[in-house]
Each structure stands twice: as structure tokens, then as C-alpha cells.
N, C-alpha and C positions, 0 to 999 in steps of 0.2 A: 504494500500500500504506500502510495506517495504521501509525504508529509502534508502536502497541500490538501489531498483528499481526506486526510484524517480530520481536518478542521472545516471542510467544505460543508455547505448547506445541503442536506439530503435532496436529491432530485435535481440539483443544479450542477452541471459538469462544465468546468472551465474550457474554453475553446482551445484547440490544439495549438493555435498561435501563441497563447499564453505560455504553455509549456515550452514551446520553441524559444520564445523570448527569454524566459527564465534560464534555460540552458545556455543561451548565448551570453547573457549577463554573467552567469557563473564562470563561463569559460573566459570571458574578457577579464574578470576580476582575478582569476587564477585561484587554484585550490589553496595556495599558501595564504592568500589574503582572507579567504573565507574561513580557513582554520584559525587564523589569527583573530578574526572577529569573534568567532565562537569562544576562543580562549579568553578574550577580554570580557565577554558576557559571563562566562563561568566565574572569572575572578570577581566580577561585580556581585554575582549571586552569593558567592562564598563570603564576601565582605559583609553583605547584608545579614547573612546568617550569623556571622561572628558578632556583629553589633547586637543582634537579638540575644545571643547567648551571654554577651557581656552584661546586658541589662538584666537578664535572668540571674547572673552571678550576684549582682547587687541586691536583687530582691531576696535571694536565698542565702545571703551571707550569714554565716554563723549556724547554718543548719546541716552542714556537711555536704550539701549539694553545691554550695558556692564554689568549692575547690574543683569539683567535677565540671561545672559550667565554665570555669576559668580555663581549665586544661583543654576542653573541647573548643572553646572560642579561640584560644591561641592556635590550636591545630588548624581550624578553619582559616584563620588569618594567614598562617604559613602556606596553606594550600593555595590561597588566593594569590599570594606573592609568586609562588611557583607557576601558576597558570598565567599570570601576567608576564613573567619572564619568558615563558614559552611563546606567548603571543608576540612579544617583541622580537624574539629569535625568528619566528616565522615571517614577520614583516620584513626583517632584515634580509632573509633569504629571498623573499618575493622582490624586494627592491634590487638586490644583486642580480636576480634573474632578469629583471626588466632593464638593468643598466642604470638604475637611479642611485645616486650617492645617498647613503643614509647618514 
């Protein structure tokens, strides 16, 4: 199942030209740029989760759960930094492939 079809309105099928345009845009952008964009989105999501867990740490401070929330939030923040570094690495590879100075 296509990702677009998973969120499409039942009974409405996008025209074939839409799929062709989307393929052309993805090809023009390059797989590295698309992967980098997804890595940045993942980093943002992980940071949002880390912020939520830091808030939970404050709420549950002194109950024993505060330490657990702190460790989990710190790990999410580290994962976000790793995802962002991967995104920058992918963008650098895409720019090098395109001949653009980074």
C-alpha cells in the first residue's frame, strides 16, 4: 500500500499524474535529501518527547519515577542529536553529489 493511499479518502483515487509528479519531485530532490529531511523530522519528534519527559520528571520528582523520567528524557535527547547529525551527514553527501560546496 502506498503511503498516500493509507491517508486517502475512501473512494477517491489520486490521478496517475499525481503519482508521476511525486516520483519526479522525489527523484529531483534525491534520496539523500529526502532521508535527511526524515532524519530532521525524527530529531524534532524525539526532542518533543524528551521535553515531555523532562516535564514529567519535574512532576514526579521525589517519587522514584523522577530519576527514570530523567534517564529516559536524556536518552531521547541523545537520540535526537544522533538523528540530526545523520541528517547533516546526508545533506553533506547530497551537496557533494550535486557539486555544491557545503
